N, C-alpha and C positions, 0 to 999 in steps of 0.2 A: 387427474386426481381420482376420478370415478373408477378408473381401472384398478386402483389400489384398494379402494373402499368396497367395491362390489364383491370381491372374493371374501373379504372379511365379513360382510353382511350375510352372505350365503352360509358361511361357516357358523356364524352366530345364530342364525335361524335354525340350522340343523341341531345345534346344541340346545336351543330353546325347546325344540320338539322332544328330545330324549331326556332332558334334565328332570322332569317330574317323575320319571320311572327310575332313573339312574341315581339321583342324589340321595333319596331315602335308602336305597340298597347299599350305597357306599357308606352312608352314616351308620346303618345297622352293622355293617361289616367292621367298620372302625371301632364301634362300640364293643363288639364281640372281641376284637383283637386286643383292645387296650384296657377295657374296664370290666368285662364280664368276670374274669377270674379274680380280679381285685375285689369286687363286691362279694362274690361267692365265698372267697377265702375269709373275708371280714365277717360274713354271716356265720361261717362255720365256727369262728371263735366265740360266738354268742349263743350257740345252741347247747343246751344241756345234754345230759347222758340219755342215750336210747331214743326211742320214738317220742316218748313223753317230753324229751328235751326241746321239742318245738314249742312247747307251752311252759317249759321251766328253764328260763334263760340261765346261762352259766354266770359265775361270778364275774368273768371277764366282760360280759355284756353290760353289767351295771357299772363296772369300772370305766369302760369306754364311753358309755352314754352319760353317766352321772359322776364324773370324777371328783368334783368338789363335795358333793353330797356323801359319797362313800368315804372320803377322807375325813369329813366332819363327824361321821358316825363311828370313826375308829375302825372302819372295815367290818362293822357288825351289820351284815346283810339282813338280819332279822328286823332291823329298824326301818326297812323300806316298806312302803305300802303298795296298795293295788295300782296306784298311778304309775309308780316306777316299773312294776311288773308289766302293765299294759303298754307302756312306751317301749320297753325292752323287747317284748314280743312283737309289737307292730314294726319296730325298726328291723328286727331280724327277718321277719316275713317279707318286709319291703325289699331288703337286700337280696333275698332269694327269688321272689316272684317277679318283681318289676323288670329286672334284667332279662329274665327268661321270656317274659311277654314281648319285650323289645326285640329280642333275637328272633322269636317266632313271627314277629310282625302282627301280633294279636293285641287289639286295643292299644295300638302303638302310641297314639296321641296321648291318651290318658296315662299310660305307663311312663311315657317320657316326661309328662308334666309332673307325675309323682316322683320321678327320679330327680327332677330339678329341685323340687321341694326337699327331697332327701339330702341332696348335695348342699343346699343352703343351710339346713339344720346341722349337717355334719361339719360344715365349715365354721358355723357359729360355735358349735361344741368344741372344736379344735382351738378356736381363738379364746373363748371365754373360759371353757372348762379345763383345757389342757395347756393354756398359756402360749399358744403358738404366736410368735411375734418376730420382728426383725426380718432377716433375709428369708426365713421360711414363710412369713406372711407375704412379703413382697410389696410391690406397689406398681401401678400401671405407669406406662409412659417413661420407663427407665430402660437402661441398656440390658438388664438381666431379664431373661424370659422363663426362668425355671422355678420361680417361687411356687411353693406348694399350694397356697390358697388363691391369691389373686390372679396368678397366671394360669396354672394348670386347671383349676376348677372353673375359671371363666371359659376356658376352651371346652371343658366337659359340658357346661351349660349351653354353650353355643351349638355344640353337636346335638344335644338333646332338644334344643329349641327348633332345630331343623326338622326333627321328627314330629314335634308338636305341630308345626306349621304345614308339613307336607304329608304326614302319615307314614305308613309302612312301605309304600311304593308298590310297584307291580308284582314283585315276588314276595307277597306277604299273605298271611291268613286273613288279615283285614280285607284285602282286595278279593280274595277268594270268597269270603263270606258275604261281602257286599254284592258280588255278582249273583249270588243265590237269592238275595233279598229282593232284587229288582225284578 
């Protein structure tokens, strides 16, 4: 029996040695391939005209973030206050900056934690504000694995949690900068 277990143990030990460097790199690569463009395209729909648009969200930003409030106001955006503006600007900037930080591996843990918060708020807005329910909402421990909220976003959060726990990995600006601080 030891003849079978010994090679497995050696392989597992080799993987244990390379995992701390490789897993964060794989997580950042998967994030880039699956979610980077998704979030940046979403942010682009929220940015207003020109350079000032980074501080003047588009109507689409308010519709996406505050759907019930906008509908209740009869789509009169002048009824929105500074709070709505601040949330729309912060959300837009979060969708632009946090993914970029993750890809660069800069402040990876903090950026990933911020993205987890963003995904939770995004999901709550989809459920409460936009009325996502049924098959799109999904449920865990069923045969279907493609529900928008409970299935897909749980995987997003698991991916981001990996980066919160392990950081950016060996090929990251975090690692480069931490080497210079030591």
